[in-house]
N, C-alpha and C positions, 0 to 999 in steps of 0.2 A: 502494500500500499504507501509506503513512502517513493515509489518510482515515479506512482503516476498522483504523488501530493494529496490524495488523500487530506493529509493533517493538517496542512494548513488551513482548514476552513471545521474539521469535520475533527473530532476528539473519542478513546472512549464512553468517559462519561461525563464530559464536561463543555455543557450550548459550544459555542468558539459560534462564528455566522455560518454554520450548517448545524445541525441536530446530533445529540451525541448516537455516540455507535449507540450506544443501548438502548437509549431512546425511541433510536429505529426497530433496533433486534421487539419493543413493547409492543410497540403501535403495529406489527405486524406479528404476533405472536398469539398460536393460534390457528395460523392462518397458512395452510397445505403449500398455499406455493409462492408460499414469502418469500424463499431463496431465487425464481424464476422477476417475480416480480422489483425487487432489489437488484438482482442485474442489470434488465431494461431498464429499470431509474438511472443507474452507472454511464451507460451506457448513451442513454437516447436526455441522461438532461433531465432537472425537476423546476417545475415550475410551480413557484404556491402563492400565498395568500403576502408571505414571509416578505420583508426586505430583501434580502438575497434570495440567488437561485441559484439553482447548482447548474451551470454547461454542462451542454454534453459532451462525452469523450466516447466518441470512434475508438480511440485510438490504443481502448482494452477490448482482448480478444472477450468475445463472449464465453466460452473455461476462464482468464482469467476472472472478469462478474462478475464468474455464479462461485468461485472459489473465496474471494470477497465478498462474496452475501453473505456464504457459507458460514462466515469467520462473525462477522455481521448481528450472525444469524445467530451465535453462542454469547453474543455477554447477554448477561444479565443485569438486571440495575442491580450497583456496588459490590459489582461482583466482577474478579477482572478473567479476562477471559485464559486460560491456558495457556502453560503456548506453547505445548505445539500442534494449538486450535490457529496459533498467529498463521498464517498463511507467508512463505519467503517465497518472492512475487518477483524478485531481483535481488544483483549481486550486491551484498555489501558492501566493498571495494568500487563498484562503478557509481554507485547511487549514494551523494550526503542521505545523514541522519538524516529525520525531523526535525534534531533541534539546527541544523543546516542556519544561518541570520534570517531568510523569509518569515522562519516558521521562527525562531525566536521574536524575532521583533513582534507578530502578530500574537503569539501568546502571551507579551505584555501589556497587548492594548488594553484596556478596559471603557467605553465610555461613563463618558462622564456625567454625575446627575446633576440637572439646573434643577434650580429653583422656582 
């Protein structure tokens, strides 16, 4: 998931620009077509009522999108996914870790409350 920069907008249990992966899993809990729906959304993008929309990611193959979706569905609120459930979608030497400059700056950003 690092390869496709999912962690710029999403985290396992924290809402960033996009919903937390655990929240996505909760939304689809009990839906037997959840993996297919999430994989489709990864590749097609999502437009919702929120101020941000997820762009389409056609560069993600259908098989990789399904792997990502299975990982997302393995999460539940407050429980980290087992290490073996985390998909290895890239060579760690070839891609920066999620703590790249862009990710670290984005994670430090928080909206300011205006009175």
